[in-house]
PQR file of N, CA, C, O and H, with PARSE charges and radii, in Angstrom:
ATOM      1  N   MET A   1      -1.431  24.344  14.377 -0.4000 1.5000
ATOM      2  CA  MET A   1      -1.671  23.331  13.653 -0.0000 2.0000
ATOM      3  C   MET A   1      -1.264  23.240  11.995  0.5500 1.7000
ATOM      4  O   MET A   1      -2.342  23.582  11.508 -0.5500 1.4000
ATOM      5  N   ALA A   2      -0.923  23.145  11.559 -0.4000 1.5000
ATOM      6  CA  ALA A   2      -0.738  23.045   9.787 -0.0000 2.0000
ATOM      7  C   ALA A   2      -1.699  22.494   9.040  0.5500 1.7000
ATOM      8  O   ALA A   2      -2.049  21.316   8.955 -0.5500 1.4000
ATOM      9  H   ALA A   2      -0.047  22.868  11.955  0.4000 1.0000
ATOM     10  N   ASN A   3      -2.202  23.721   8.358 -0.4000 1.5000
ATOM     11  CA  ASN A   3      -3.411  22.625   7.513 -0.0000 2.0000
ATOM     12  C   ASN A   3      -2.868  21.764   6.464  0.5500 1.7000
ATOM     13  O   ASN A   3      -1.915  21.026   6.713 -0.5500 1.4000
ATOM     14  H   ASN A   3      -1.918  24.678   8.427  0.4000 1.0000
ATOM     15  N   ILE A   4      -3.569  21.820   4.975 -0.4000 1.5000
ATOM     16  CA  ILE A   4      -3.342  20.559   3.998 -0.0000 2.0000
ATOM     17  C   ILE A   4      -2.329  21.530   3.659  0.5500 1.7000
ATOM     18  O   ILE A   4      -1.205  21.352   4.126 -0.5500 1.4000
ATOM     19  H   ILE A   4      -4.344  22.419   4.774  0.4000 1.0000
ATOM     20  N   TYR A   5      -2.547  22.516   2.929 -0.4000 1.5000
ATOM     21  CA  TYR A   5      -1.488  23.183   2.495 -0.0000 2.0000
ATOM     22  C   TYR A   5      -0.268  23.233   2.372  0.5500 1.7000
ATOM     23  O   TYR A   5       0.582  22.895   1.547 -0.5500 1.4000
ATOM     24  H   TYR A   5      -3.461  22.661   2.549  0.4000 1.0000
ATOM     25  N   GLN A   6      -0.343  23.859   3.631 -0.4000 1.5000
ATOM     26  CA  GLN A   6       1.131  23.545   4.409 -0.0000 2.0000
ATOM     27  C   GLN A   6       1.658  21.858   4.817  0.5500 1.7000
ATOM     28  O   GLN A   6       2.863  21.748   5.041 -0.5500 1.4000
ATOM     29  H   GLN A   6      -1.033  24.134   4.301  0.4000 1.0000
ATOM     30  N   LYS A   7       1.053  20.953   4.887 -0.4000 1.5000
ATOM     31  CA  LYS A   7       1.136  20.005   5.189 -0.0000 2.0000
ATOM     32  C   LYS A   7       2.091  18.926   3.635  0.5500 1.7000
ATOM     33  O   LYS A   7       2.938  18.035   3.569 -0.5500 1.4000
ATOM     34  H   LYS A   7       0.074  21.042   4.704  0.4000 1.0000
ATOM     35  N   LEU A   8       1.201  19.807   2.595 -0.4000 1.5000
ATOM     36  CA  LEU A   8       1.413  19.604   1.713 -0.0000 2.0000
ATOM     37  C   LEU A   8       3.430  20.064   0.996  0.5500 1.7000
ATOM     38  O   LEU A   8       4.373  19.493   0.449 -0.5500 1.4000
ATOM     39  H   LEU A   8       0.513  20.531   2.649  0.4000 1.0000
ATOM     40  N   GLN A   9       3.092  21.268   1.461 -0.4000 1.5000
ATOM     41  CA  GLN A   9       4.283  21.805   0.810 -0.0000 2.0000
ATOM     42  C   GLN A   9       5.519  21.463   1.604  0.5500 1.7000
ATOM     43  O   GLN A   9       6.608  21.275   1.062 -0.5500 1.4000
ATOM     44  H   GLN A   9       2.325  21.732   1.906  0.4000 1.0000
ATOM     45  N   ALA A  10       5.290  21.378   3.081 -0.4000 1.5000
ATOM     46  CA  ALA A  10       6.495  20.437   3.800 -0.0000 2.0000
ATOM     47  C   ALA A  10       6.920  19.461   3.045  0.5500 1.7000
ATOM     48  O   ALA A  10       8.111  19.353   2.755 -0.5500 1.4000
ATOM     49  H   ALA A  10       4.405  21.531   3.521  0.4000 1.0000
ATOM     50  N   ILE A  11       5.931  18.566   2.602 -0.4000 1.5000
ATOM     51  CA  ILE A  11       6.229  16.992   2.232 -0.0000 2.0000
ATOM     52  C   ILE A  11       7.318  17.710   0.389  0.5500 1.7000
ATOM     53  O   ILE A  11       8.374  17.158   0.081 -0.5500 1.4000
ATOM     54  H   ILE A  11       4.963  18.654   2.838  0.4000 1.0000
ATOM     55  N   GLN A  12       6.831  18.702  -0.340 -0.4000 1.5000
ATOM     56  CA  GLN A  12       7.538  18.996  -1.218 -0.0000 2.0000
ATOM     57  C   GLN A  12       8.705  19.360  -0.949  0.5500 1.7000
ATOM     58  O   GLN A  12       9.732  18.889  -1.437 -0.5500 1.4000
ATOM     59  H   GLN A  12       5.973  19.150  -0.090  0.4000 1.0000
ATOM     60  N   ALA A  13       8.622  20.207  -0.170 -0.4000 1.5000
ATOM     61  CA  ALA A  13      10.179  20.984  -0.062 -0.0000 2.0000
ATOM     62  C   ALA A  13      11.467  19.519   0.654  0.5500 1.7000
ATOM     63  O   ALA A  13      12.691  19.625   0.567 -0.5500 1.4000
ATOM     64  H   ALA A  13       7.788  20.591   0.227  0.4000 1.0000
ATOM     65  N   ARG A  14      10.821  18.448   1.219 -0.4000 1.5000
ATOM     66  CA  ARG A  14      11.476  17.220   1.810 -0.0000 2.0000
ATOM     67  C   ARG A  14      11.734  16.283   0.178  0.5500 1.7000
ATOM     68  O   ARG A  14      12.369  15.229   0.185 -0.5500 1.4000
ATOM     69  H   ARG A  14       9.828  18.362   1.289  0.4000 1.0000
ATOM     70  N   THR A  15      11.256  16.751  -0.871 -0.4000 1.5000
ATOM     71  CA  THR A  15      10.691  15.426  -1.819 -0.0000 2.0000
ATOM     72  C   THR A  15      12.349  15.568  -2.635  0.5500 1.7000
ATOM     73  O   THR A  15      12.846  14.528  -3.067 -0.5500 1.4000
ATOM     74  H   THR A  15      10.740  17.607  -0.877  0.4000 1.0000
ATOM     75  N   GLY A  16      12.861  16.460  -2.741 -0.4000 1.5000
ATOM     76  CA  GLY A  16      14.431  16.938  -3.599 -0.0000 2.0000
ATOM     77  C   GLY A  16      13.997  15.789  -5.128  0.5500 1.7000
ATOM     78  O   GLY A  16      13.024  15.114  -5.463 -0.5500 1.4000
ATOM     79  H   GLY A  16      12.457  17.305  -2.391  0.4000 1.0000
ATOM     80  N   SER A  17      14.946  16.003  -5.522 -0.4000 1.5000
ATOM     81  CA  SER A  17      14.724  15.210  -6.856 -0.0000 2.0000
ATOM     82  C   SER A  17      14.802  13.358  -7.130  0.5500 1.7000
ATOM     83  O   SER A  17      15.770  12.738  -6.688 -0.5500 1.4000
ATOM     84  H   SER A  17      15.738  16.551  -5.250  0.4000 1.0000
ATOM     85  N   ILE A  18      13.970  12.823  -7.693 -0.4000 1.5000
ATOM     86  CA  ILE A  18      14.298  11.745  -8.096 -0.0000 2.0000
ATOM     87  C   ILE A  18      14.654  11.870  -9.308  0.5500 1.7000
ATOM     88  O   ILE A  18      14.784  12.835 -10.061 -0.5500 1.4000
ATOM     89  H   ILE A  18      13.184  13.326  -8.051  0.4000 1.0000
ATOM     90  N   ASN A  19      14.823  10.569  -9.421 -0.4000 1.5000
ATOM     91  CA  ASN A  19      16.111  10.071 -10.136 -0.0000 2.0000
ATOM     92  C   ASN A  19      15.916   9.444 -11.043  0.5500 1.7000
ATOM     93  O   ASN A  19      15.230   8.471 -10.730 -0.5500 1.4000
ATOM     94  H   ASN A  19      14.718   9.784  -8.810  0.4000 1.0000
ATOM     95  N   LYS A  20      16.368   9.489 -12.955 -0.4000 1.5000
ATOM     96  CA  LYS A  20      14.789   8.597 -13.553 -0.0000 2.0000
ATOM     97  C   LYS A  20      16.103   7.380 -13.587  0.5500 1.7000
ATOM     98  O   LYS A  20      17.107   7.835 -14.135 -0.5500 1.4000
ATOM     99  H   LYS A  20      16.925  10.280 -13.209  0.4000 1.0000
ATOM    100  N   THR A  21      16.169   6.732 -13.368 -0.4000 1.5000
ATOM    101  CA  THR A  21      16.355   4.969 -13.660 -0.0000 2.0000
ATOM    102  C   THR A  21      15.969   4.249 -14.612  0.5500 1.7000
ATOM    103  O   THR A  21      16.715   3.376 -15.056 -0.5500 1.4000
ATOM    104  H   THR A  21      15.354   6.362 -12.923  0.4000 1.0000
ATOM    105  N   GLU A  22      14.787   4.453 -15.096 -0.4000 1.5000
ATOM    106  CA  GLU A  22      14.207   3.015 -16.410 -0.0000 2.0000
ATOM    107  C   GLU A  22      15.267   4.079 -17.553  0.5500 1.7000
ATOM    108  O   GLU A  22      15.875   5.148 -17.497 -0.5500 1.4000
ATOM    109  H   GLU A  22      14.181   5.161 -14.735  0.4000 1.0000
ATOM    110  N   LEU A  23      14.961   2.839 -18.664 -0.4000 1.5000
ATOM    111  CA  LEU A  23      15.225   3.398 -19.957 -0.0000 2.0000
ATOM    112  C   LEU A  23      13.560   2.893 -20.478  0.5500 1.7000
ATOM    113  O   LEU A  23      12.892   1.954 -20.045 -0.5500 1.4000
ATOM    114  H   LEU A  23      14.468   1.970 -18.709  0.4000 1.0000
ATOM    115  N   ASN A  24      13.212   3.904 -21.556 -0.4000 1.5000
ATOM    116  CA  ASN A  24      12.534   3.426 -22.415 -0.0000 2.0000
ATOM    117  C   ASN A  24      13.305   3.127 -23.910  0.5500 1.7000
ATOM    118  O   ASN A  24      13.376   3.994 -24.780 -0.5500 1.4000
ATOM    119  H   ASN A  24      13.755   4.667 -21.908  0.4000 1.0000
ATOM    120  N   LYS A  25      13.607   2.392 -23.990 -0.4000 1.5000
ATOM    121  CA  LYS A  25      14.450   1.593 -25.149 -0.0000 2.0000
ATOM    122  C   LYS A  25      13.388   2.023 -26.575  0.5500 1.7000
ATOM    123  O   LYS A  25      13.920   2.048 -27.684 -0.5500 1.4000
ATOM    124  H   LYS A  25      13.550   1.687 -23.283  0.4000 1.0000
ATOM    125  N   PHE A  26      11.931   2.339 -26.441 -0.4000 1.5000
ATOM    126  CA  PHE A  26      11.903   2.351 -27.912 -0.0000 2.0000
ATOM    127  C   PHE A  26      11.719   3.168 -28.379  0.5500 1.7000
ATOM    128  O   PHE A  26      11.500   3.188 -29.590 -0.5500 1.4000
ATOM    129  H   PHE A  26      11.498   2.319 -25.540  0.4000 1.0000
ATOM    130  N   GLN A  27      11.723   4.256 -27.601 -0.4000 1.5000
ATOM    131  CA  GLN A  27      11.470   5.865 -27.373 -0.0000 2.0000
ATOM    132  C   GLN A  27      13.063   6.515 -26.871  0.5500 1.7000
ATOM    133  O   GLN A  27      13.642   7.478 -27.372 -0.5500 1.4000
ATOM    134  H   GLN A  27      11.900   4.240 -26.617  0.4000 1.0000
ATOM    135  N   ASN A  28      13.483   5.731 -25.841 -0.4000 1.5000
ATOM    136  CA  ASN A  28      15.090   6.855 -25.988 -0.0000 2.0000
ATOM    137  C   ASN A  28      14.913   7.513 -25.208  0.5500 1.7000
ATOM    138  O   ASN A  28      15.494   8.598 -25.222 -0.5500 1.4000
ATOM    139  H   ASN A  28      13.013   4.948 -25.434  0.4000 1.0000
ATOM    140  N   TYR A  29      14.002   7.171 -24.119 -0.4000 1.5000
ATOM    141  CA  TYR A  29      13.985   8.719 -22.751 -0.0000 2.0000
ATOM    142  C   TYR A  29      13.889   7.475 -21.501  0.5500 1.7000
ATOM    143  O   TYR A  29      13.461   6.323 -21.442 -0.5500 1.4000
ATOM    144  H   TYR A  29      13.529   6.290 -24.107  0.4000 1.0000
ATOM    145  N   LYS A  30      14.420   8.249 -20.755 -0.4000 1.5000
ATOM    146  CA  LYS A  30      14.789   7.755 -18.786 -0.0000 2.0000
ATOM    147  C   LYS A  30      13.126   8.152 -18.117  0.5500 1.7000
ATOM    148  O   LYS A  30      12.329   9.019 -18.477 -0.5500 1.4000
ATOM    149  H   LYS A  30      14.769   9.185 -20.803  0.4000 1.0000
ATOM    150  N   TYR A  31      13.060   7.418 -17.337 -0.4000 1.5000
ATOM    151  CA  TYR A  31      12.037   8.208 -16.231 -0.0000 2.0000
ATOM    152  C   TYR A  31      11.565   7.223 -15.057  0.5500 1.7000
ATOM    153  O   TYR A  31      12.065   6.101 -15.137 -0.5500 1.4000
ATOM    154  H   TYR A  31      13.707   6.713 -17.044  0.4000 1.0000
ATOM    155  N   PHE A  32      10.568   7.469 -13.829 -0.4000 1.5000
ATOM    156  CA  PHE A  32      10.891   7.602 -12.592 -0.0000 2.0000
ATOM    157  C   PHE A  32       9.538   6.472 -12.559  0.5500 1.7000
ATOM    158  O   PHE A  32       8.438   6.781 -13.019 -0.5500 1.4000
ATOM    159  H   PHE A  32      10.161   8.381 -13.765  0.4000 1.0000
ATOM    160  N   THR A  33       9.858   5.005 -11.877 -0.4000 1.5000
ATOM    161  CA  THR A  33       8.602   4.300 -11.953 -0.0000 2.0000
ATOM    162  C   THR A  33       7.648   5.490 -10.358  0.5500 1.7000
ATOM    163  O   THR A  33       7.960   6.194  -9.398 -0.5500 1.4000
ATOM    164  H   THR A  33      10.751   4.755 -11.503  0.4000 1.0000
ATOM    165  N   GLU A  34       6.254   4.900 -11.187 -0.4000 1.5000
ATOM    166  CA  GLU A  34       5.325   5.519  -9.569 -0.0000 2.0000
ATOM    167  C   GLU A  34       5.577   4.903  -8.598  0.5500 1.7000
ATOM    168  O   GLU A  34       5.172   5.545  -7.628 -0.5500 1.4000
ATOM    169  H   GLU A  34       6.000   4.328 -11.967  0.4000 1.0000
ATOM    170  N   TYR A  35       6.325   3.406  -8.117 -0.4000 1.5000
ATOM    171  CA  TYR A  35       6.858   2.602  -7.202 -0.0000 2.0000
ATOM    172  C   TYR A  35       8.286   3.288  -6.593  0.5500 1.7000
ATOM    173  O   TYR A  35       8.678   3.136  -5.436 -0.5500 1.4000
ATOM    174  H   TYR A  35       6.654   2.885  -8.904  0.4000 1.0000
ATOM    175  N   GLN A  36       8.799   3.880  -7.381 -0.4000 1.5000
ATOM    176  CA  GLN A  36      10.226   4.954  -6.734 -0.0000 2.0000
ATOM    177  C   GLN A  36       9.108   5.828  -6.722  0.5500 1.7000
ATOM    178  O   GLN A  36       8.346   4.862  -6.684 -0.5500 1.4000
ATOM    179  H   GLN A  36       8.481   4.003  -8.321  0.4000 1.0000
ATOM    180  N   ALA A  37       8.187   6.972  -6.720 -0.4000 1.5000
ATOM    181  CA  ALA A  37       7.255   8.072  -6.135 -0.0000 2.0000
ATOM    182  C   ALA A  37       7.049   7.368  -4.791  0.5500 1.7000
ATOM    183  O   ALA A  37       7.778   7.710  -3.860 -0.5500 1.4000
ATOM    184  H   ALA A  37       8.806   7.756  -6.751  0.4000 1.0000
ATOM    185  N   LEU A  38       6.290   6.587  -4.634 -0.4000 1.5000
ATOM    186  CA  LEU A  38       5.993   6.622  -3.724 -0.0000 2.0000
ATOM    187  C   LEU A  38       6.704   5.986  -2.772  0.5500 1.7000
ATOM    188  O   LEU A  38       6.363   6.299  -1.631 -0.5500 1.4000
ATOM    189  H   LEU A  38       5.698   6.309  -5.390  0.4000 1.0000
ATOM    190  N   ASN A  39       7.522   5.249  -2.848 -0.4000 1.5000
ATOM    191  CA  ASN A  39       8.775   4.831  -1.936 -0.0000 2.0000
ATOM    192  C   ASN A  39       9.235   5.985  -1.239  0.5500 1.7000
ATOM    193  O   ASN A  39       9.361   5.855  -0.021 -0.5500 1.4000
ATOM    194  H   ASN A  39       7.800   4.994  -3.774  0.4000 1.0000
ATOM    195  N   ILE A  40       9.554   7.247  -1.824 -0.4000 1.5000
ATOM    196  CA  ILE A  40      10.055   8.686  -1.388 -0.0000 2.0000
ATOM    197  C   ILE A  40       8.556   9.532  -0.864  0.5500 1.7000
ATOM    198  O   ILE A  40       8.654  10.125   0.211 -0.5500 1.4000
ATOM    199  H   ILE A  40       9.451   7.352  -2.814  0.4000 1.0000
ATOM    200  N   LEU A  41       6.940   9.609  -1.727 -0.4000 1.5000
ATOM    201  CA  LEU A  41       6.141  10.030  -0.439 -0.0000 2.0000
ATOM    202  C   LEU A  41       5.756   9.239   0.165  0.5500 1.7000
ATOM    203  O   LEU A  41       4.615   9.382  -0.273 -0.5500 1.4000
ATOM    204  H   LEU A  41       6.860   9.128  -2.600  0.4000 1.0000
ATOM    205  N   LYS A  42       5.658   8.495   0.805 -0.4000 1.5000
ATOM    206  CA  LYS A  42       5.207   7.325   1.708 -0.0000 2.0000
ATOM    207  C   LYS A  42       5.219   7.422   3.385  0.5500 1.7000
ATOM    208  O   LYS A  42       4.339   7.255   4.230 -0.5500 1.4000
ATOM    209  H   LYS A  42       6.586   8.379   1.161  0.4000 1.0000
ATOM    210  N   PRO A  43       6.346   7.699   3.440 -0.5600 1.5000
ATOM    211  CA  PRO A  43       7.385   8.094   4.929  0.2800 2.0000
ATOM    212  C   PRO A  43       7.059   9.744   5.144  0.5500 1.7000
ATOM    213  O   PRO A  43       6.762  10.167   6.262 -0.5500 1.4000
ATOM    214  N   LEU A  44       7.139  10.579   4.035 -0.4000 1.5000
ATOM    215  CA  LEU A  44       6.200  11.714   4.475 -0.0000 2.0000
ATOM    216  C   LEU A  44       5.368  11.692   4.566  0.5500 1.7000
ATOM    217  O   LEU A  44       5.208  11.474   5.767 -0.5500 1.4000
ATOM    218  H   LEU A  44       7.380  10.235   3.127  0.4000 1.0000
ATOM    219  N   LEU A  45       4.255  11.783   4.025 -0.4000 1.5000
ATOM    220  CA  LEU A  45       2.776  11.070   3.947 -0.0000 2.0000
ATOM    221  C   LEU A  45       2.750  11.059   5.427  0.5500 1.7000
ATOM    222  O   LEU A  45       2.143  11.994   5.948 -0.5500 1.4000
ATOM    223  H   LEU A  45       4.385  11.960   3.049  0.4000 1.0000
ATOM    224  N   ALA A  46       3.278  10.203   6.183 -0.4000 1.5000
ATOM    225  CA  ALA A  46       3.413   9.445   7.540 -0.0000 2.0000
ATOM    226  C   ALA A  46       3.284  10.242   8.189  0.5500 1.7000
ATOM    227  O   ALA A  46       2.435  10.425   9.062 -0.5500 1.4000
ATOM    228  H   ALA A  46       3.772   9.443   5.761  0.4000 1.0000
ATOM    229  N   GLU A  47       4.579  11.176   7.675 -0.4000 1.5000
ATOM    230  CA  GLU A  47       4.990  11.914   9.609 -0.0000 2.0000
ATOM    231  C   GLU A  47       3.952  13.675   9.153  0.5500 1.7000
ATOM    232  O   GLU A  47       3.538  14.455  10.011 -0.5500 1.4000
ATOM    233  H   GLU A  47       5.269  11.028   6.967  0.4000 1.0000
ATOM    234  N   GLN A  48       3.854  13.781   8.262 -0.4000 1.5000
ATOM    235  CA  GLN A  48       2.486  15.161   8.815 -0.0000 2.0000
ATOM    236  C   GLN A  48       1.125  13.723   8.739  0.5500 1.7000
ATOM    237  O   GLN A  48       0.235  13.847   9.580 -0.5500 1.4000
ATOM    238  H   GLN A  48       4.190  13.148   7.565  0.4000 1.0000
ATOM    239  N   LYS A  49       1.070  13.063   8.235 -0.4000 1.5000
ATOM    240  CA  LYS A  49      -0.117  11.932   9.026 -0.0000 2.0000
ATOM    241  C   LYS A  49      -1.410  12.372   7.870  0.5500 1.7000
ATOM    242  O   LYS A  49      -2.510  12.783   8.239 -0.5500 1.4000
ATOM    243  H   LYS A  49       1.794  12.962   7.552  0.4000 1.0000
ATOM    244  N   LEU A  50      -1.156  12.254   6.957 -0.4000 1.5000
ATOM    245  CA  LEU A  50      -1.538  12.209   5.615 -0.0000 2.0000
ATOM    246  C   LEU A  50      -1.543  11.084   4.659  0.5500 1.7000
ATOM    247  O   LEU A  50      -0.598  10.310   4.511 -0.5500 1.4000
ATOM    248  H   LEU A  50      -0.262  11.921   6.657  0.4000 1.0000
ATOM    249  N   THR A  51      -2.604  11.042   4.054 -0.4000 1.5000
ATOM    250  CA  THR A  51      -2.563   9.208   3.260 -0.0000 2.0000
ATOM    251  C   THR A  51      -2.989   9.919   1.717  0.5500 1.7000
ATOM    252  O   THR A  51      -3.345  11.053   1.397 -0.5500 1.4000
ATOM    253  H   THR A  51      -3.372  11.671   4.175  0.4000 1.0000
ATOM    254  N   LEU A  52      -2.748   8.589   0.919 -0.4000 1.5000
ATOM    255  CA  LEU A  52      -2.822   8.893  -0.656 -0.0000 2.0000
ATOM    256  C   LEU A  52      -3.464   7.899  -1.091  0.5500 1.7000
ATOM    257  O   LEU A  52      -3.348   6.796  -0.558 -0.5500 1.4000
ATOM    258  H   LEU A  52      -2.458   7.668   1.179  0.4000 1.0000
ATOM    259  N   THR A  53      -4.012   8.050  -1.816 -0.4000 1.5000
ATOM    260  CA  THR A  53      -5.390   7.338  -2.433 -0.0000 2.0000
ATOM    261  C   THR A  53      -5.916   7.577  -3.604  0.5500 1.7000
ATOM    262  O   THR A  53      -6.135   8.736  -3.954 -0.5500 1.4000
ATOM    263  H   THR A  53      -4.107   8.946  -2.249  0.4000 1.0000
ATOM    264  N   PHE A  54      -6.202   6.514  -4.394 -0.4000 1.5000
ATOM    265  CA  PHE A  54      -6.337   6.298  -5.783 -0.0000 2.0000
ATOM    266  C   PHE A  54      -6.711   5.452  -6.212  0.5500 1.7000
ATOM    267  O   PHE A  54      -6.695   4.391  -5.587 -0.5500 1.4000
ATOM    268  H   PHE A  54      -6.025   5.572  -4.109  0.4000 1.0000
ATOM    269  N   SER A  55      -7.431   5.582  -8.007 -0.4000 1.5000
ATOM    270  CA  SER A  55      -8.040   4.831  -7.805 -0.0000 2.0000
ATOM    271  C   SER A  55      -7.627   4.294  -8.934  0.5500 1.7000
ATOM    272  O   SER A  55      -6.760   5.033  -9.399 -0.5500 1.4000
ATOM    273  H   SER A  55      -7.444   6.443  -8.514  0.4000 1.0000
ATOM    274  N   ASP A  56      -7.878   3.044  -9.859 -0.4000 1.5000
ATOM    275  CA  ASP A  56      -7.291   2.466 -11.749 -0.0000 2.0000
ATOM    276  C   ASP A  56      -8.310   2.061 -12.326  0.5500 1.7000
ATOM    277  O   ASP A  56      -8.194   1.337 -13.315 -0.5500 1.4000
ATOM    278  H   ASP A  56      -8.582   2.443  -9.481  0.4000 1.0000
ATOM    279  N   THR A  57      -9.894   2.538 -11.707 -0.4000 1.5000
ATOM    280  CA  THR A  57     -11.482   2.537 -12.006 -0.0000 2.0000
ATOM    281  C   THR A  57     -11.261   3.086 -13.442  0.5500 1.7000
ATOM    282  O   THR A  57     -10.405   3.965 -13.540 -0.5500 1.4000
ATOM    283  H   THR A  57      -9.989   3.125 -10.904  0.4000 1.0000
ATOM    284  N   LEU A  58     -11.970   2.658 -14.678 -0.4000 1.5000
ATOM    285  CA  LEU A  58     -12.015   3.236 -15.415 -0.0000 2.0000
ATOM    286  C   LEU A  58     -13.124   4.279 -15.158  0.5500 1.7000
ATOM    287  O   LEU A  58     -14.144   4.116 -14.488 -0.5500 1.4000
ATOM    288  H   LEU A  58     -12.666   1.944 -14.599  0.4000 1.0000
ATOM    289  N   GLY A  59     -12.777   5.236 -15.735 -0.4000 1.5000
ATOM    290  CA  GLY A  59     -14.201   6.543 -15.202 -0.0000 2.0000
ATOM    291  C   GLY A  59     -14.711   6.672 -16.589  0.5500 1.7000
ATOM    292  O   GLY A  59     -13.881   6.406 -17.459 -0.5500 1.4000
ATOM    293  H   GLY A  59     -11.948   5.368 -16.279  0.4000 1.0000
ATOM    294  N   GLU A  60     -16.423   7.178 -17.161 -0.4000 1.5000
ATOM    295  CA  GLU A  60     -16.683   7.904 -17.405 -0.0000 2.0000
ATOM    296  C   GLU A  60     -16.248   9.088 -18.274  0.5500 1.7000
ATOM    297  O   GLU A  60     -15.737  10.121 -17.840 -0.5500 1.4000
ATOM    298  H   GLU A  60     -17.097   7.394 -16.455  0.4000 1.0000
ATOM    299  N   VAL A  61     -16.528   8.796 -19.612 -0.4000 1.5000
ATOM    300  CA  VAL A  61     -16.007   9.826 -20.534 -0.0000 2.0000
ATOM    301  C   VAL A  61     -17.166   9.770 -21.391  0.5500 1.7000
ATOM    302  O   VAL A  61     -17.735   8.883 -22.027 -0.5500 1.4000
ATOM    303  H   VAL A  61     -16.943   7.957 -19.965  0.4000 1.0000
ATOM    304  N   ILE A  62     -17.416  11.658 -21.101 -0.4000 1.5000
ATOM    305  CA  ILE A  62     -18.066  12.418 -21.871 -0.0000 2.0000
ATOM    306  C   ILE A  62     -17.515  13.301 -23.309  0.5500 1.7000
ATOM    307  O   ILE A  62     -16.817  14.307 -23.437 -0.5500 1.4000
ATOM    308  H   ILE A  62     -16.954  12.379 -20.585  0.4000 1.0000
ATOM    309  N   THR A  63     -18.196  12.393 -24.282 -0.4000 1.5000
ATOM    310  CA  THR A  63     -18.009  13.494 -25.079 -0.0000 2.0000
ATOM    311  C   THR A  63     -19.487  13.923 -26.250  0.5500 1.7000
ATOM    312  O   THR A  63     -20.477  13.262 -26.562 -0.5500 1.4000
ATOM    313  H   THR A  63     -18.763  11.576 -24.177  0.4000 1.0000
ATOM    314  N   GLU A  64     -18.984  15.437 -26.682 -0.4000 1.5000
ATOM    315  CA  GLU A  64     -19.714  16.210 -27.493 -0.0000 2.0000
ATOM    316  C   GLU A  64     -19.568  16.419 -28.505  0.5500 1.7000
ATOM    317  O   GLU A  64     -18.786  17.289 -28.887 -0.5500 1.4000
ATOM    318  H   GLU A  64     -18.179  15.974 -26.429  0.4000 1.0000
ATOM    319  N   LYS A  65     -20.148  15.822 -29.145 -0.4000 1.5000
ATOM    320  CA  LYS A  65     -19.659  16.621 -31.177 -0.0000 2.0000
ATOM    321  C   LYS A  65     -20.046  18.184 -31.170  0.5500 1.7000
ATOM    322  O   LYS A  65     -20.612  18.892 -30.337 -0.5500 1.4000
ATOM    323  H   LYS A  65     -20.783  15.115 -28.835  0.4000 1.0000
ATOM    324  N   THR A  66     -19.480  18.436 -32.503 -0.4000 1.5000
ATOM    325  CA  THR A  66     -19.929  19.646 -32.127 -0.0000 2.0000
ATOM    326  C   THR A  66     -20.832  20.301 -33.715  0.5500 1.7000
ATOM    327  O   THR A  66     -21.878  19.652 -33.713 -0.5500 1.4000
ATOM    328  H   THR A  66     -19.021  17.860 -33.180  0.4000 1.0000
ATOM    329  N   GLU A  67     -20.850  21.035 -34.689 -0.4000 1.5000
ATOM    330  CA  GLU A  67     -21.673  21.630 -35.170 -0.0000 2.0000
ATOM    331  C   GLU A  67     -21.536  20.976 -36.360  0.5500 1.7000
ATOM    332  O   GLU A  67     -22.316  20.335 -37.064 -0.5500 1.4000
ATOM    333  H   GLU A  67     -20.000  21.562 -34.691  0.4000 1.0000
ATOM    334  N   LYS A  68     -19.716  21.439 -36.486 -0.4000 1.5000
ATOM    335  CA  LYS A  68     -19.429  21.278 -37.676 -0.0000 2.0000
ATOM    336  C   LYS A  68     -18.921  19.697 -37.976  0.5500 1.7000
ATOM    337  O   LYS A  68     -18.396  19.352 -39.035 -0.5500 1.4000
ATOM    338  H   LYS A  68     -19.082  21.960 -35.915  0.4000 1.0000
ATOM    339  N   GLU A  69     -19.188  18.792 -36.811 -0.4000 1.5000
ATOM    340  CA  GLU A  69     -18.868  17.312 -37.208 -0.0000 2.0000
ATOM    341  C   GLU A  69     -19.720  16.731 -37.540  0.5500 1.7000
ATOM    342  O   GLU A  69     -19.572  15.556 -37.874 -0.5500 1.4000
ATOM    343  H   GLU A  69     -19.614  19.072 -35.951  0.4000 1.0000
TER
END
């Protein structure tokens, strides 16, 4: 039975290249969307019986001042 690292490596080996099809007109560069990445990853994750979870909630940011500030 494969461990999590072996499963992730198997997925990474099969992803191939992702074509950058979207264009940022303001800064003139191409990029790919999260939707494109998910379309590639979801079937590969399912084969390995893994799931992708994420959160879009704001986290707490803690900053500290140094003596010079």
